[in-house]
N, C-alpha and C positions, 0 to 999 in steps of 0.2 A: 506493499500501498502505499509503504514512503516514496519506494520507485515508482510509484506511478502516480507518484504526487496527489495524493488525495488527501482531502480539505486534514487537517490537524487533528481535528477534535474528534470525525470520522476515527484513524488509527488509535488516539489514547479511550474508544466506547471500547474496542477489540481486544487492546491489548489488556484492560481493564477484563472483557466477559472472560482470555484464555486465564488471567491470573485468577477473580473468581472459580474458575475452571478447577483448575490445580489445587488450590483451597481446598473443595473441595474432596477429591480427589484425596488427598494426607490427611483430611477426618476423616474419610472412609476408610484408611490401611490402617491408620491408629486406632481407631478403634479395635477392628478384626485381629489386629499385634495383642492391643490389652485384654482381647478377649480369648487371646487362644495363646502365642508365647509366655506371655505376662502368666498372665491367669495361670496355667502352669507349671513355670518357672517359683512363682510365691506360693504356690503350691506341695512344690518338692519338697524334697531333702540337702539337694543340693545349695548348699549356702554361698559359692561363689557362684553358682549360675542365677540367682536372688539379685544378688550384689553387681553380675555384670548389668540384668534387664533395668537394674534401675536406673545406671552408669546412661548408661542407652536414652533411654527414655530421658536423662534431665539434660545432657546431649542435647536432645533434639528441641527440648523445650530452651535451653538457653541461645541456640542458634536460633532461632525461628525470633527469637527477640532483638534479633540487632536491626 
């Protein structure tokens, strides 16, 4: 769109739509991860795995606030 010299506001609207769709997808992936991998690790007996999952989540949230 930019190379096609489209109106700037139209380009921004398309960009925001893509960002919104990616954010929604990330929410779904995170929910699935929490419902499966993280839940299994928390219920399990492997303390290293529990800590690993918690570190991963903390890293995701830290990076999402940049």
